[in-house]
C-alpha positions in Angstrom: 38.3 1.8 -4.7 38.7 0.8 -0.9 39.6 -2.9 0.3 36.1 -3.8 0.7 35.1 -3.0 -2.8 33.2 0.3 -1.7 33.5 3.6 -3.7 34.6 6.9 -2.9 31.3 9.6 -4.0 32.3 13.1 -5.0 35.7 12.3 -6.6 36.5 13.7 -10.1 39.1 13.2 -12.6 41.1 16.0 -13.9 39.0 16.3 -17.1 35.7 16.1 -16.0 36.9 18.9 -12.8 38.1 21.7 -15.6 34.8 21.5 -17.3 32.4 21.5 -14.2 34.9 24.3 -12.8 35.3 26.2 -16.0 34.5 29.9 -15.9 32.2 29.0 -18.8 30.0 27.0 -16.9 30.5 28.5 -13.1 29.1 32.1 -14.5 26.1 30.3 -15.9 25.6 28.6 -12.5 26.0 31.5 -10.6 23.1 32.8 -12.6 20.4 30.2 -11.1 17.8 30.6 -8.6 18.5 27.7 -6.1 16.1 24.8 -6.3 13.1 25.7 -3.7 11.9 22.2 -4.0 8.5 22.9 -5.8 9.8 23.6 -9.6 10.6 21.1 -12.1 14.0 20.4 -13.8 13.0 19.9 -17.1 15.7 21.3 -19.8 14.7 24.8 -21.3 14.6 23.0 -25.1 14.3 25.9 -26.8 17.6 26.4 -29.0 17.4 29.4 -29.2 17.4 30.2 -25.6 20.7 27.8 -25.1 24.3 28.8 -24.8 26.3 25.8 -25.3 30.4 25.5 -25.5 32.1 22.4 -26.4 34.6 20.2 -24.8 37.0 17.6 -25.7 36.8 14.8 -22.8 38.2 11.3 -24.2 40.2 9.6 -26.9 37.5 6.7 -26.7 35.2 5.3 -25.3 37.1 3.0 -23.7 39.3 5.7 -22.0 36.1 7.5 -20.7 35.2 3.9 -19.2 38.4 3.4 -17.7 38.0 6.7 -15.8 34.9 5.5 -14.7 36.3 1.7 -13.4 39.0 4.3 -12.0 36.2 6.0 -9.8 35.3 9.3 -11.1 31.8 10.4 -10.0 31.1 12.2 -12.8 32.4 9.6 -15.7 30.9 7.3 -14.0 27.1 9.5 -14.5 28.0 10.3 -18.2 28.9 6.6 -18.9 26.4 4.1 -20.3 28.7 1.1 -18.8 26.5 -1.0 -16.9 23.7 1.3 -17.0 20.6 1.0 -18.2 21.4 0.7 -21.9 24.9 0.7 -23.5 26.7 2.8 -26.0 26.9 1.7 -30.0 30.5 0.2 -29.8 31.2 0.4 -33.8 34.7 -1.6 -33.9 35.8 0.6 -37.3 34.4 4.0 -36.1 35.8 4.4 -32.4 35.4 8.5 -32.3 36.1 10.8 -30.0 33.8 12.0 -27.0 32.7 15.3 -26.4 30.8 17.1 -23.6 28.7 20.1 -24.4 28.6 22.2 -21.4 24.5 24.0 -22.2 23.0 26.7 -20.3 19.1 28.1 -20.4 17.0 30.3 -18.1 16.1 27.8 -15.6 19.1 25.1 -15.9 22.7 24.1 -16.6 22.9 20.8 -17.8 26.1 18.3 -19.5 25.0 16.5 -23.1 27.7 13.4 -23.4 28.4 11.9 -26.8 30.1 10.0 -29.0 31.1 11.6 -32.6 32.1 8.6 -34.9 34.2 9.0 -38.2 36.2 11.5 -35.9 40.0 10.4 -34.1 42.7 12.2 -32.9 45.0 12.9 -35.7 48.9 12.7 -35.2 49.5 16.6 -35.6 46.7 17.0 -33.7 47.7 19.2 -30.4 47.2 17.1 -27.2 47.0 19.7 -24.7 43.2 19.8 -23.4 42.6 23.2 -24.5 43.9 22.7 -27.8 41.5 19.8 -28.2 38.7 21.8 -27.4 39.5 24.7 -30.4 40.4 21.5 -32.8 37.4 19.6 -31.4 35.0 23.1 -32.7 36.7 23.4 -35.4 36.2 20.1 -36.9 32.7 20.3 -36.1 31.9 23.6 -37.8 33.9 21.7 -41.1 31.3 19.4 -40.7 28.2 21.4 -41.2 29.6 21.6 -45.2 28.7 17.8 -45.6 26.1 15.2 -44.0 26.9 11.4 -42.8 30.8 11.7 -41.8 29.0 13.5 -38.1 27.2 10.8 -36.5 26.4 11.0 -32.6 25.5 8.1 -30.4 22.2 8.5 -28.1 23.9 11.2 -25.7 23.9 11.1 -21.8 22.5 14.3 -20.2 23.9 15.3 -16.5 22.2 18.4 -15.1 23.9 20.5 -13.0 21.7 21.9 -9.9 21.8 24.5 -7.6 20.7 23.0 -3.9 20.1 24.3 -0.5 21.8 22.4 1.8 18.4 21.8 4.2 17.0 19.9 0.9 19.2 17.2 0.7 17.9 13.8 2.7 19.5 12.5 4.5 22.4 14.5 5.5 24.6 11.7 6.3 25.0 10.7 2.5 26.4 13.8 1.9 30.2 12.3 3.9 32.7 10.8 1.8 32.5 8.0 3.2 32.8 4.4 0.7 29.5 3.4 -0.7 28.8 -0.1 -1.0 28.1 -1.5 -4.1 24.9 -3.2 -2.6 21.7 -1.8 -1.7 22.3 -3.7 1.5 24.4 -0.9 2.9 24.2 1.5 5.9 23.5 4.6 3.6 20.4 2.9 1.9 19.3 1.9 5.1 19.7 5.6 6.6 18.0 7.1 3.4 14.7 4.9 4.2 14.7 6.0 8.3 15.1 9.7 6.9 12.2 9.4 4.4 10.2 7.6 6.5 10.7 9.9 9.8 9.8 12.6 7.9 6.5 11.4 6.3 5.2 10.0 9.7 5.9 13.4 11.2 4.9 16.2 8.6 2.7 14.5 6.5 -0.8 14.4 7.8 -2.4 12.8 4.4 -0.1 9.4 4.6 -1.2 9.1 8.4 -5.2 9.4 7.3 -6.1 5.8 8.3 -4.7 6.4 12.2 -5.9 9.6 12.8 -9.5 8.6 11.5 -9.8 4.9 13.7 -12.6 4.9 15.9 -10.6 3.6 19.2 -8.2 6.2 19.7 -6.8 4.1 22.7 -5.5 1.2 20.9 -4.2 0.8 17.1 -6.0 -1.2 14.5 -3.7 -5.0 13.5 -4.4 -7.4 11.3 -5.4 -11.0 12.5 -2.1 -12.3 12.7 1.3 -10.8 12.2 5.4 -11.9 12.5 7.3 -11.0 15.2 10.9 -11.0 13.8 12.5 -10.8 16.9 13.6 -8.0 19.2 17.2 -8.3 19.3 18.9 -6.2 16.6 20.5 -7.9 13.9 19.3 -11.3 15.1 16.2 -12.8 13.4 13.8 -14.8 15.3 10.7 -14.8 14.0 7.1 -16.2 14.9 3.6 -16.0 13.8 1.9 -13.9 16.6 -2.1 -13.3 17.1 -2.4 -10.1 17.5 -5.4 -10.0 20.0 -3.4 -12.8 22.1 -0.5 -10.8 22.4 -2.5 -7.4 23.4 -0.5 -5.7 20.6 -3.2 -3.3 19.8 -3.2 -1.6 23.1 0.4 -1.4 23.0 0.0 0.5 19.6 2.6 -1.3 17.9 3.3 -0.5 14.4 3.9 -3.2 11.7 5.4 -3.2 8.0 3.6 -5.0 4.8 5.3 -6.5 2.2 4.4 -6.9 -1.8 5.9 -9.8 -3.8 5.6 -11.7 -6.6 3.3 -14.4 -6.2 5.4 -17.1 -7.4 7.0 -16.5 -4.1 3.9 -18.3 -2.0 2.9 -21.1 -5.2 6.1 -23.1 -5.2 5.5 -26.2 -3.6 8.6 -26.2 -1.5 8.5 -22.6 0.0 6.9 -22.3 3.7 3.5 -20.7 3.8 0.7 -20.7 6.5 -1.6 -24.0 6.8 -3.9 -25.2 9.4 -1.5 -27.7 10.3 1.6 -25.9 10.7 -0.1 -22.5 12.5 0.9 -24.4 16.0 4.4 -24.9 14.8 5.0 -21.2 13.2 3.5 -19.3 16.4 6.6 -20.8 18.3 9.2 -20.5 15.5 9.2 -19.6 12.0 12.4 -21.4 10.7 15.1 -19.0 8.7 16.0 -22.4 6.4 15.9 -23.1 2.6 12.0 -23.1 2.8 11.4 -19.5 3.8 12.2 -17.3 0.8 15.4 -14.8 0.4 12.8 -12.2 -0.4 11.0 -13.0 2.9 14.0 -12.7 5.5 15.3 -9.9 3.9 12.1 -8.4 4.4 12.2 -9.2 8.0 15.8 -7.9 8.0 14.3 -4.8 6.7 11.9 -4.9 9.2 14.3 -4.9 12.3 16.1 -2.1 10.8 13.3 0.3 10.7 12.8 0.0 14.1 9.7 -2.3 13.7 9.2 -5.5 15.7 6.3 -6.8 13.3 5.8 -7.5 9.6 2.7 -8.6 7.9 3.2 -11.0 4.7 0.1 -12.7 3.1 1.1 -16.4 2.7 2.5 -16.4 6.3 -0.6 -14.7 8.0 -3.6 -16.3 5.5 -4.1 -20.0 5.8 -3.4 -20.6 2.5 -4.2 -24.7 2.9 -6.8 -26.7 5.0 -10.3 -27.1 6.5 -10.0 -23.5 7.2 -8.3 -22.0 4.2 -11.2 -20.8 2.2 -13.2 -19.2 5.4 -9.5 -17.7 6.6 -9.7 -16.1 3.0 -12.7 -15.1 2.3 -12.6 -13.0 6.1 -9.2 -11.8 6.1 -9.3 -10.8 2.2 -11.7 -8.2 3.2 -9.8 -6.6 5.7 -7.0 -5.6 2.9 -7.9 -1.4 3.0 -7.1 -2.1 6.8 -4.3 -4.2 6.4 -2.2 -2.1 4.2 -3.9 1.4 4.8 -2.7 1.3 9.0 0.6 -0.1 7.5 3.9 1.7 8.9 5.4 1.3 5.6 5.0 -1.2 2.3 7.9 -2.9 1.4 7.7 -3.5 -2.3 10.0 -6.6 -3.5 10.2 -5.9 -7.7 11.8 -9.6 -8.1 10.0 -12.2 -9.7 11.7 -14.9 -7.6 11.6 -15.8 -4.4 15.8 -16.5 -4.4 15.7 -12.8 -6.1 15.8 -10.7 -2.4 15.0 -7.0 -2.0 18.8 -6.3 -2.2 20.9 -5.6 -5.4 24.2 -5.2 -6.7 25.1 -1.9 -8.7 27.7 0.7 -9.2 26.6 3.0 -6.2 28.0 6.0 -8.0 25.5 5.8 -10.7 23.1 5.6 -7.8 24.5 8.9 -5.9 24.2 12.6 -6.8 28.2 14.0 -7.2 29.0 17.2 -5.3 31.0 19.3 -7.2 32.9 21.4 -4.6 32.8 25.0 -4.6 34.9 27.5 -2.6 32.7 29.6 -1.4 29.5 29.4 1.2 27.1 29.3 -2.1 24.4 26.8 -2.7 25.8 23.5 -3.3 26.0 22.0 -6.8 24.9 18.8 -7.6 25.5 16.5 -11.1 22.4 14.0 -11.6 22.1 11.4 -14.2 18.8 12.5 -16.0 18.8 8.7 -17.4 18.7 6.8 -13.9 16.5 10.2 -13.1 13.5 9.1 -14.8 13.2 5.2 -14.4 10.7 5.2 -12.0 7.9 4.1 -14.5 10.3 1.5 -16.6 11.6 0.1 -13.0 8.3 0.2 -10.7 5.0 1.1 -12.6 6.0 -1.4 -15.5 7.7 -4.2 -13.7 6.1 -7.6 -14.0 5.0 -7.1 -10.1 2.6 -4.0 -10.7 1.0 -6.5 -13.6 -0.6 -8.7 -10.6 -4.2 -7.2 -9.9 -3.6 -7.9 -5.8 -0.3 -5.8 -5.7 -2.2 -2.6 -7.5 -4.4 -2.6 -5.0 -1.8 -3.0 -2.2 -0.2 -0.1 -3.8 -3.1 1.7 -3.9 -3.8 1.7 0.1 -0.1 1.7 1.5 0.3 5.4 2.4 4.5 4.9 2.0 6.0 2.5 -0.3 9.9 1.2 -0.7 10.7 -0.4 -3.9 13.6 -2.7 -3.6 14.9 -4.7 -6.6 15.3 -2.3 -9.2 19.2 -0.6 -9.9 18.3 1.7 -7.2 15.8 2.6 -4.4 12.9 4.4 -4.9 10.4 5.7 -2.0 6.9 7.2 -2.5 4.3 8.3 -0.8 1.2 10.4 -0.8 2.8 13.6 -1.2 6.3 12.8 -2.6 9.0 10.5 -3.9 12.5 9.9 -3.9 15.2 8.1 -5.6 18.9 7.3 -4.7 19.6 9.2 -7.7 17.9 12.3 -6.7 17.4 11.9 -2.5 16.1 15.7 -2.2 12.7 16.9 -1.0 10.5 17.9 -3.6 7.3 20.0 -3.4 4.2 18.5 -4.9 1.2 20.4 -6.8 -2.0 21.0 -5.3 -4.9 18.0 -5.2 -6.8 19.3 -8.3 -3.4 19.1 -10.5 -3.1 15.3 -9.7 -6.6 14.9 -11.1 -5.4 15.5 -14.9 -2.0 16.6 -14.9 1.5 14.8 -14.8 2.2 13.8 -10.8 5.3 15.7 -10.2 8.1 13.1 -9.0 11.4 13.5 -7.7 12.3 10.6 -10.0 10.4 12.0 -13.7 6.7 13.1 -14.5 5.0 10.2 -14.9 1.0 10.2 -15.9 -0.7 8.7 -12.9 0.2 8.3 -9.6 -1.6 5.6 -7.7 -1.3 7.0 -4.4 -2.2 10.7 -4.9 -5.3 10.2 -6.8 -6.4 8.1 -4.1 -5.4 10.5 -1.9 -7.1 13.1 -4.0 -11.0 11.2 -4.2 -10.4 9.6 -0.4 -10.0 13.7 0.5 -12.6 15.2 -1.4 -14.4 17.9 0.1 -18.1 16.6 1.0 -21.4 18.8 -0.3 -24.7 16.4 -0.5 -27.7 17.8 -2.6 -31.0 16.4 -3.5 -33.5 16.6 -5.8 -35.2 19.7 -4.4 -32.4 21.9 -5.5 -32.5 24.1 -8.4 -31.6 22.9 -11.7 -28.4 25.4 -11.8 -27.4 24.4 -8.1 -27.4 20.2 -9.3 -25.7 21.6 -12.1 -22.8 23.1 -9.9 -22.7 20.1 -7.8 -22.4 18.0 -10.8 -19.7 20.0 -12.0 -17.5 21.0 -8.7 -18.2 17.5 -6.6 -19.0 14.3 -9.1 -16.9 15.0 -12.1 -13.4 15.5 -9.9 -14.4 12.2 -8.1 -15.5 10.6 -11.0 -12.2 11.0 -12.6 -10.4 10.1 -10.2 -12.1 6.8 -9.7 -11.8 6.5 -13.5 -8.2 6.3 -13.6 -8.0 3.6 -10.8 -10.4 1.2 -12.9 -8.5 1.5 -15.9 -4.8 0.8 -14.2 -6.4 -2.1 -12.7 -7.9 -3.6 -15.6 -4.7 -3.6 -17.0 -3.2 -6.0 -14.6 -4.3 -9.9 -14.5 -5.1 -12.2 -12.0 -4.8 -15.8 -11.4 -8.5 -16.6 -11.3 -10.9 -14.1 -12.8 -13.4 -14.9 -9.8 -11.5 -12.4 -7.8 -11.4 -9.8 -10.4 -13.9 -7.6 -8.1 -12.3 -9.0 -4.7 -9.3 -7.6 -6.0 -10.6 -4.4 -5.7 -13.0 -4.6 -2.6 -9.8 -3.2 -0.4 -10.0 0.3 -2.4 -13.8 0.1 -2.7 -13.9 0.0 1.5 -11.3 2.2 1.9 -13.2 4.9 -0.3 -16.8 3.9 1.4 -14.9 4.7 4.7 -13.5 8.0 3.8 -16.4 9.4 1.7 -19.7 7.2 2.6 -20.2 6.5 -0.6 -22.3 3.4 -1.9 -20.9 1.0 -4.0 -21.8 -2.3 -5.6 -19.8 -4.6 -7.8 -17.5 -1.6 -9.4 -19.9 1.1 -9.3 -20.7 3.9 -7.4 -24.1 5.4 -6.2 -23.1 9.0 -6.0 -21.2 8.8 -9.3 -23.9 8.1 -11.3 -24.7 8.2 -14.4 -20.8 8.4 -15.4 -20.2 5.2 -14.0 -22.5 3.6 -15.8 -21.6 5.1 -19.3 -18.2 3.0 -19.9 -17.5 1.2 -23.2 -14.6 -0.8 -24.0 -11.7 0.5 -26.7 -12.3 -2.3 -28.8 -13.2 -1.8 -32.4 -16.1 -3.5 -34.3 -14.6 -6.7 -35.4 -12.5 -7.1 -32.7 -15.2 -7.9 -29.6 -15.2 -10.9 -28.1 -18.2 -12.4 -25.9 -16.1 -13.2 -22.9 -18.4 -13.3 -19.5 -15.8 -12.1 -16.8 -15.8 -15.0 -14.1 -16.8 -12.2 -11.2 -20.3 -12.8 -12.1 -20.6 -9.2 -12.2 -24.0 -7.7 -13.5 -24.4 -6.4 -17.0 -24.2 -2.6 -16.0 -21.0 -3.2 -14.3 -17.4 -2.8 -16.1 -16.4 -5.9 -14.3 -19.1 -7.9 -16.3 -16.8 -8.9 -19.2 -13.1 -9.9 -19.8 -11.0 -7.0 -21.6 -7.5 -8.3 -23.2 -4.2 -6.6 -22.0 -4.6 -4.2 -24.9 -8.0 -2.7 -24.2 -9.3 -0.3 -21.7 -12.5 1.7 -20.6 -13.3 4.8 -22.2 -16.4 6.9 -20.9 -19.2 7.2 -23.3 -19.4 11.1 -22.6 -16.0 11.6 -23.0 -14.5 13.5 -26.0 -11.0 13.0 -27.5 -10.1 16.5 -27.2 -10.1 19.1 -24.1 -9.0 22.2 -26.3 -11.1 24.9 -24.5 -12.4 24.7 -20.7 -15.4 26.1 -19.2 -14.7 29.8 -17.8 -16.2 28.5 -14.1 -13.4 25.9 -13.9 -9.9 26.4 -12.9 -7.3 25.6 -15.1 -6.8 21.8 -13.5 -10.0 20.6 -13.8 -11.3 19.0 -16.9 -14.5 18.2 -18.3 -15.8 15.6 -20.4 -15.6 17.8 -23.9 -14.1 20.2 -25.2 -16.1 23.2 -23.8 -19.2 22.5 -21.6 -22.0 25.5 -21.7 -24.6 23.3 -19.5 -24.9 20.2 -18.2 -28.4 18.0 -16.9 -29.2 14.6 -15.5 -32.1 13.3 -17.6 -32.7 10.1 -15.5 -33.5 9.3 -12.0 -31.5 6.3 -10.2 -34.8 4.8 -8.6 -33.1 1.8 -6.6 -29.4 0.9 -6.3 -29.1 -2.4 -4.4 -27.9 -3.2 -1.1 -26.9 -6.9 -1.2 -25.4 -8.7 1.2 -21.8 -7.7 2.6 -19.5 -9.6 0.3 -22.1 -9.7 -2.3 -20.7 -6.4 -3.0 -17.1 -7.3 -3.7 -18.0 -11.1 -5.0 -21.2 -11.3 -6.5 -22.6 -14.7 -6.1 -24.5 -15.4 -9.2 -24.9 -12.9 -12.3 -28.3 -11.0 -13.0 -29.4 -11.0 -9.2 -28.4 -7.5 -8.9 -30.5 -5.2 -10.1 -31.0 -1.6 -10.4 -34.0 0.8 -11.2 -33.9 3.7 -13.7 -36.4 5.7 -14.8 -36.1 7.6 -17.7 -37.1 8.4 -21.3 -36.7 5.4 -23.7 -36.4 5.2 -27.5 -36.8 1.7 -29.7 -35.0 1.3 -32.8 -32.8 -1.6 -34.7 -29.0 -1.5 -34.7 -27.9 -1.8 -38.6 -24.2 -2.6 -39.3 -23.2 0.1 -42.2 -19.7 1.4 -43.3 -18.4 5.0 -42.2 -17.7 7.4 -44.8 -13.7 6.0 -44.5 -15.2 2.3 -44.9 -14.8 1.1 -41.4 -17.9 -0.7 -40.1 -20.1 1.0 -37.1 -23.0 0.2 -35.8 -25.9 2.4 -36.3 -29.2 2.6 -34.7 -32.4 4.1 -36.3 -35.2 4.8 -34.2 -38.4 3.4 -35.0 -40.8 5.8 -36.4 -38.6 8.7 -36.8 -37.1 10.3 -40.0 -33.7 11.1 -38.6 -30.2 10.2 -38.8 -29.0 7.5 -36.7 -27.5 7.4 -33.3 -24.0 5.7 -33.0 -24.2 2.9 -30.7 -21.4 1.1 -28.9 -21.8 -2.6 -28.3 -20.2 -4.3 -25.9 -19.3 -7.7 -27.2 -19.7 -10.0 -30.2 -23.6 -10.2 -30.3 -24.9 -9.9 -33.6 -26.2 -6.4 -34.0 -27.3 -6.3 -37.4 -30.9 -6.2 -37.3 -31.2 -6.6 -33.3 -33.8 -4.3 -31.8 -33.0 -2.7 -28.7 -33.7 -0.1 -26.4 -31.6 2.9 -25.6 -32.6 4.7 -22.3 -31.1 8.4 -22.1 -29.0 9.2 -19.2 -27.7 12.9 -19.4 -27.0 15.7 -22.2 -24.7 18.3 -22.0 -24.0 21.4 -24.6 -20.1 21.8 -25.5 -18.4 23.9 -28.1 -16.8 22.2 -31.0 -13.8 24.0 -32.8 -13.8 26.8 -30.1 -16.7 28.6 -31.5 -20.0 26.1 -33.0 -22.1 24.6 -30.0 -23.5 21.0 -30.5 -25.5 19.1 -28.3 -24.6 15.7 -26.4 -26.3 12.8 -25.3 -25.9 9.8 -23.5 -27.3 6.6 -22.0 -27.4 3.1 -22.3 -28.3 0.4 -24.8 -30.4 -2.6 -23.4 -32.2 -5.8 -24.6 -34.7 -7.8 -22.7 -33.7 -10.1 -19.9 -36.2 -11.4 -18.5 -40.2 -10.6 -18.2 -41.9 -10.7 -14.8 -45.0 -8.9 -16.0 -46.9 -12.2 -14.9 -45.5 -11.3 -11.4 -46.8 -7.8 -11.4 -43.2 -6.9 -12.1 -42.0 -4.7 -15.2 -39.7 -6.1 -17.9 -35.8 -6.6 -16.8 -32.9 -5.7 -19.2 -29.3 -6.4 -19.4 -26.8 -3.8 -20.8 -25.3 -4.8 -24.4 -23.9 -1.5 -25.2 -23.8 2.2 -25.0 -24.6 5.5 -26.5 -23.7 8.9 -27.3 -25.1 11.4 -29.6 -23.8 14.5 -31.8 -20.9 12.0 -33.0 -22.6 13.1 -36.6 -21.9 16.2 -37.9 -24.9 16.1 -40.5 -27.2 14.9 -37.1 -26.3 17.5 -33.9 -30.0 16.4 -32.7 -30.6 13.0 -31.9 -33.3 10.4 -31.9 -35.0 11.9 -28.6 -36.6 14.7 -29.0 -38.4 15.5 -25.4 -41.7 13.1 -26.9 -40.8 10.0 -25.6 -42.3 8.8 -22.1 -40.7 8.3 -19.3 -40.3 4.3 -18.0 -39.0 2.5 -15.0 -36.8 0.0 -16.3 -34.7 -2.9 -14.2 -31.4 -3.2 -15.3 -29.6 -7.0 -14.4 
């Protein structure tokens, strides 16, 4: 430890040094190929392919923690003291601490655990090599009975061989003291390095700036905060970008994502009609300005930017102009965050939490294992720390906010403050302080369905990479004049991949919360506008014309008896997923998606999954006659439910819905087609509208043929369940319907063919 409280990295105690420098460990490390930045670091996991050697480390947990407190970097990594969870401490059985060195085909790692009911005896040899032999002997004896050896949850530390040019930044490799706070020069150096590398080398992260209409000027928000030009001295003031000529100066700015509770506290400073002139002169750096905002301004200046956009200080929050200002500025979010140099994300839930957090820096820094030759360096990395991006960022309270989800998707780059360590994410790669090494990324198509590779661990969803894949998909238009085979290829090759991206974005968004349900579609407006810009798609109230009919075949995951008839405050039309509210445990599921993906069509590559087990043919059986083009704002904030109508032309079937028990005794809604002696069609109703005896209309949208059980072909069809909404026949119009559910045939094994047999007449239906 140093006088200022910092610690020296890469220092090992004698016991850790003897383990990592043992002939057994060094010989197995020598077999490994250096990491290239494109391979994963998962443990081999196959016991038959592993080699193991047991080392004695400490007489007790207290001894291990004392060594960590004395400054041993590796002891800090293998101890759980002050990490994400503690060792389970049993006062009666202290137990010794062992380190098991493990080697597989592609990695070498250390597993550290405490063995209860095993203590150092008086006649036990106290030299370390003797203790290793004693430990191995007692371990082998323990196999003769059960219950005596109880191992705590262990910590895994991986030893990785890394080329010197993959460490980022190089400056952190030094043995200078590390600060016990994320407000430290080393942290700033990491952010600067990651940001520069992304700006210079990632074209996908510069997409907004490269596609702006006026190349001579930079797009900027209406208002920005000028943090001052003197380094280390904040002098913030509100500026009007146009008045300052900042666009012509090609000024850069950062953005901030934060807990909304900061802006809603009465005493916290925010932009109002009455104080705008005052804030243009000076923003006071007193207690009215939250610590989070002050920290964000400081970070902005440290990263070489002079301007930052903070919502509650750049959009009028109260006063006579507040409503109009919010409607206007709220629709520019795709540009505000898309053109941002970097988004600062403060994960704290209160304004006084700030951006910085105290921590033991040895826990968030890889330990360099010194070697005596010119071979690639070896680093020890705590796997527990490395796989915390999901827990600390994506599952944080902040990311439950619908507005923050939009900010996360739209920003090309983000640095996350407030967790036990710093995280970075852009559209190509991710870093953490505990693993500041360059990482390769899988191809765009793989991101659609496979876990996204992160330096911070594999996660099932990455909003930035999915959004990038959707906006960067190849354009290929087709029309009805093409042969069915051509339309099918377009459907498989272009429509489905785009739909899968959009579906992931929507499903993640509906798991967030909003203060006002009327903002449900407005909080997605920025994402929708960005997709409109890059793909030239046509969007209305949560749905895309180009993704028809898949985008209409949503249903809720709630089961019969759990449905709630809760109309969304968004006032969306019935055919939009935004028309109903969902509980947090509910989600959307596409009616055409089966629960299995065991087989894939031969003409698809390994990363594209279709909606059923294995598809042999696909056909659209309806036409979208009219897709609405409402006023600009109504696309994102519909004023009146039912005014936005789509017109479809397709085969229809009428019948009665009855609630019956399935073979397992669970209630299920089934439709019996009028005048047809066939097995019923399973329908999925949207809410708790009484379905038993309800007369409905089915409209068929699409059909496909797929393999079930890898050998038996079955026909599937899907469409909407409708009821009349209003009759405009006296005005020369047609009946207008509203959606009450969706259906998929082929689910009943006794009925692969369904109520649609080709004899139905086509009708034009309006759905509001």
